[in-house]
N, C-alpha and C positions, 0 to 999 in steps of 0.2 A: 555398865561398861562390859563389852564383849572382849574379855582379856585375850582369848586366842586370836581374834581378829586384829586386836591391837598389836600383839606380838608378831603376827605375820607382816603387818605394815611396818613395824619397827625394823625387822630383819631386812625387809626390802629397801628401806631408806638407808640402812647401814651398808648394804651391799652396793647401792648405786651412788651413795654420798650426795643424795639430792631428794628433796621432797617432791619436786616437780616430776622427775623421771620415775620415782616410785609411784606417784599418782597415775602416770600414764601406764606403767607396767601392770598395775593392779586394777586399771580401769575405774579409778575413783577420782573425785575432784581433789584439788590440792587442799581445799578447806577441810575435807573429811580426813585426809592424811594428817594434817596439822592438829586437828581435834583429837584424833586417836593417839597421837604421840603425847600430846599434852595430858590426856586422860591417863595414859600409862605412867607418865612421870609423876603425876599427882598421886596415883595409886601407890607407886613405889616410894615416893618421897625423895627422889633423886633426879638430877639432870642426866639425861642419856646422851644428849648431843651438845657440842659447841656449835653455835650458829653464827655465821657472819653473812655479809651480803654476797660473798663469792662462793662459800663452801660450807658443807656440813661435815663434822667429824665427831667421832665417838668420844665421850668422856671415859675415864677409867671405869666408872660404874657401868657405863654403857657397853664397854668391851666385855666386861664380865657377864653382863646380862645377855649379850648377844650369843655368847658361847652356850649358856644354859638354854636360851630360847631355841636355838637351833636343835639341841638335843630333844627338848620337849616337843617341838613341832614334828621332828622326825618320828618320835614315838607315837604321836597322835596319827600321823599319816600311816604308820605301820599297822596300828590298831584298826584304822578305817579299812585298810586293804585286806586285813585278815578277816574282818567281818564280811566284806564284800565277797571274798573268795568262798567263805562258808556258805553264804546265801546262794551263790552261783553253782556250788557243788551239789550234785544230786544226793539227797539223803532222806532218811525217814521211810515210812511205809508207802508203797505204791500198789494199789489194787488194780489188777489187769483182768479183763474179760476177753477171751479169744475163742473162736470156733475150734471144735475138737481137732479137725484136720490140720488147721494151721498150728495149733499148739503142739501136737504130737510130731508132725513131720517137718515143720520149719523152726518153730520157737525152741522146743526142747533140745534139739541137737546144738543150737547156737547159744543156749543159756550160759554155759561156762564162760564164754567170751564176754557176755554182757555183765555178769556178776563180778568178773575179775576187773572189768573196766570201772564199775561203780560199786565198790565194796561197801559203801555206807548206805546203800539203798536196799531196803527190805521189800522184796518183791512177793506179792501174793497173787498167784495166778489161778484163775477160774476157767476151766474148760466148759464151754456152754454153746449149744447150737440154737438156743432160743434168743430172741431179742430182749435184752434186759433193759430196765429203766435205770440208766447210769446214775442219775441224781438220787433217785429213791433208794437204790441199793448201795450207794456209796462207792461206785466204781470210778476210778480216776481216768482210765483210758481203756478203750476197747478196739479190737479189730473186728470189722463188720463188713458183711457182703450185702450189696443192695443199697437202695436209696435211704438217705437220712433226712427225715422231714421235721424233726423236733427243733424248734427255733432256739432252744436253750443249749443246743449242742453245736460244736464246731467239728466239721468233717474234713479231713484231708484225703482226697481221692488219690490213690496210688497207682492202681493198674486194674485191668479186667482179668477175670479168670477165663479159662477155656474148657469146654467139654470135650474130652478125648475118648475115642472108641479104641479099645486095646485088647490084645490077647497075647498069650505067651508064644514064643517062637515054636515050641513043641506043638501047641494046638494048631497053629497056622500051617506048619509043615504037614500035619496029618489031615487037616480038613480044608485047606485052601484059604485064600485071602479074598474076602468079599470086595467087589469092585463098586457096588452102589449100596445105599441103605436098604433097598428092597431085597438084595441078595442075603441080608442078614437073616431072613426068615428060614433059610436053609441051614442055619448054624445053631449051635447050643448057646443060648444067651443067658446072662446072669443079670438079674434085675434087682432093683431096690424098692422096697415098699414105702409109700408115702406115709409120713407120720400123721397127716391130717385125714386122709381117706382110707388108709390101709390097703390101697390098691397099688399095683406096680406103677412106677413113674413112666411116663412116655419118654422116648429118646428124642433128642433134639439135634437137627442137622441144619447146616447153613452152607450155601454155595452161591456165588455170584450175587450176593446180597439178599438171596431168598432163604427164608427159614421155614422148616417144616418139622412137625412133630409126628412120630410114628408110635402107635400102640403095637408092640411086638409080642410074640409068644415066648415066654421065658421058661427055660428048663429048670431054673433055680432062682429063688428070690430070698432076700434078706431084709430085715428091718434095721439095717446098719449101713453106715457109709463105707466102712473099711472091709467088712467081710466079703463083699463082691470082688474087691481088688485082690484080696488074699486068695480067693477061689480061682480067679483068672490067672494069677501067678502060678498056681498049681496045675494049670492046663485044663480046667473044667470047662471053660468057654470064653465068650467075648463079653466084655463089660464096657459100659460108658459111665464115666465119672469125671469129677472136676480135676484139673491138672495138678493141684496141690497133692492129691492122694497118690498120684502115680509118677510124679517127677523122679523120685529116687529109683523106682523099679525100671523106668525107662532108661535112666542113666546107666544102670547096671546090666541092661539087656535082658532083664527078666520079663519085661513086657515090650511089645512093639505096637506102634500106632497103626491102625487101619483106617481107611476112609479119611486120610489126612485132609484132602481137599474139601471135606464135608464138615470139618470140626467147627462147632458153633461157639460164638463168644458168650460167656456166662456173665455172672454178676460182677459189678465193679467192687473192688475191695477198697475200703477206706479206714483210716485211723480216726477214731471218734473220741471226743472228750468234752466234758462240760465247758461251756464258753468261759465260765468264771475261772477255769484253770489254764486258760490260754497262755499265760506268762509263766507257768510253773516249770522250773528247770527239769524236775524229775519226769514230768509228763513229756516234755520236748525230747529228752534223750531216748525215752522208750519209743516215742512216735517215730523218731529218726531210725532207730534200730529195727523196728517192725517193718517200716517202709522199705528199708534196705533188704530185708529178707524176702519180702514180696517181689521186689524188682529183680532180685537175683534169680528167684524161681521163674519169673516171667521170661527173662533173657534165656535161661537154661532151656526151658520148654520150647521157646521159639527156635532155638538152635537145633533142637532135636527134630522139630517139625520141618525145618528147612532142609535137613539132611535125610529125612525119611523118604524112602522110595514109594 
């Protein structure tokens, strides 16, 4: 006998004073309801109801048992709800892998807000510009640029990045503003060395749907993503880099966009996690949070581009 099921049926019969109405309310047959009540009475060794052809009413034992049954069922419901809330509340360890630029410029400033919202979540953040094997390295969720081809991963595409060509207001006031990519050859340019080839990366431009790459003469090169931006802020020259790295400097007026109409679309950004973790609450809340940071940055940069001269 499933005693809890029998108790639920008993309380419903008592509330409705009818086996038939209780059966309808519980979506059970009348025979099942009658059997459950009979099983419960046999288990308790007492009669719970007075039965006549017209009505059903509680016996004295039935009235006492109803009061206790309601308390017990309420406790069971409360226990169920408590466990469900615990399961749905993000908690435990969450290992995250993010690109260095995203981590430093978007995630880190916003982390206090995330940790305050989810205090039971132990976040382990890895800054990484290489494509890691999420499953092999035990990563729960990652922010990744570019296509995701692993069939064991689920990718939520969020937005595209944009390559921006920028310089400080002081540099532009002194050296002028280039009107076309070719005019960059007359300026001091700050480049970035490719980690694969060791050679300066080409700059990419896009206008009217046409994309072109230029190999330009650089006055200064770095094997770092962030050093060229820092140098440009100090007036050393013009830099081209991904929008994540310069969004804050643009907002503060420390850099200005040049060749706005030639800015090229970069890699798409996605939130990626093992498909087996698709339903994990802790993965979902971080994925939502990271997506929000990327979209906020995208809107911010688009507003700057729209207002740039």
